[in-house]
C-alpha positions in Angstrom: 8.9 19.3 -10.0 7.6 18.0 -13.4 10.1 15.4 -14.6 7.7 13.3 -16.7 8.6 13.0 -20.4 4.8 12.7 -21.2 3.4 16.0 -22.4 -0.1 14.8 -23.4 -2.4 11.8 -22.9 -4.0 12.2 -26.3 -4.0 9.0 -28.4 -3.0 6.8 -25.5 -4.6 3.3 -25.6 -4.3 0.1 -23.6 -3.5 -3.2 -25.3 -4.8 -6.3 -23.6 -3.1 -9.2 -25.5 -5.2 -12.1 -24.3 -8.4 -10.3 -23.4 -10.5 -12.0 -26.1 -9.0 -15.5 -25.6 -10.5 -17.3 -22.6 -8.5 -20.4 -23.5 -5.2 -18.6 -23.3 -6.1 -17.0 -20.0 -7.1 -20.3 -18.5 -3.9 -21.9 -19.8 -1.8 -19.1 -18.2 -3.7 -19.4 -14.9 -3.2 -23.2 -15.0 0.5 -22.7 -15.7 0.8 -20.3 -12.8 -1.0 -22.8 -10.5 1.4 -25.6 -11.6 4.4 -23.4 -11.0 3.0 -22.5 -7.5 2.6 -26.2 -6.7 6.1 -27.0 -7.9 7.4 -24.1 -5.7 5.6 -25.4 -2.7 6.8 -29.0 -3.3 10.4 -27.7 -3.5 10.0 -25.7 -0.3 8.5 -28.5 1.7 11.1 -31.0 0.4 13.9 -28.6 1.4 12.5 -28.0 4.9 12.0 -31.7 5.5 15.6 -32.5 4.4 17.0 -29.6 6.5 15.1 -30.8 9.5 16.4 -34.4 9.1 20.0 -33.2 8.7 20.0 -30.9 11.8 18.2 -33.3 14.1 20.0 -34.0 17.4 
């Protein structure tokens, strides 16, 4: 069952856009970290509010 449209791997190359730019890689890692912290803050705030609203 050969359903791949690729007939040959000749001429195939990988393109790493930011591989030669450590500053951009650091920026993207920092952005991911800040997004993670924001996500954690939102989860903790939601859980605390839900706990307070459903307390006996």
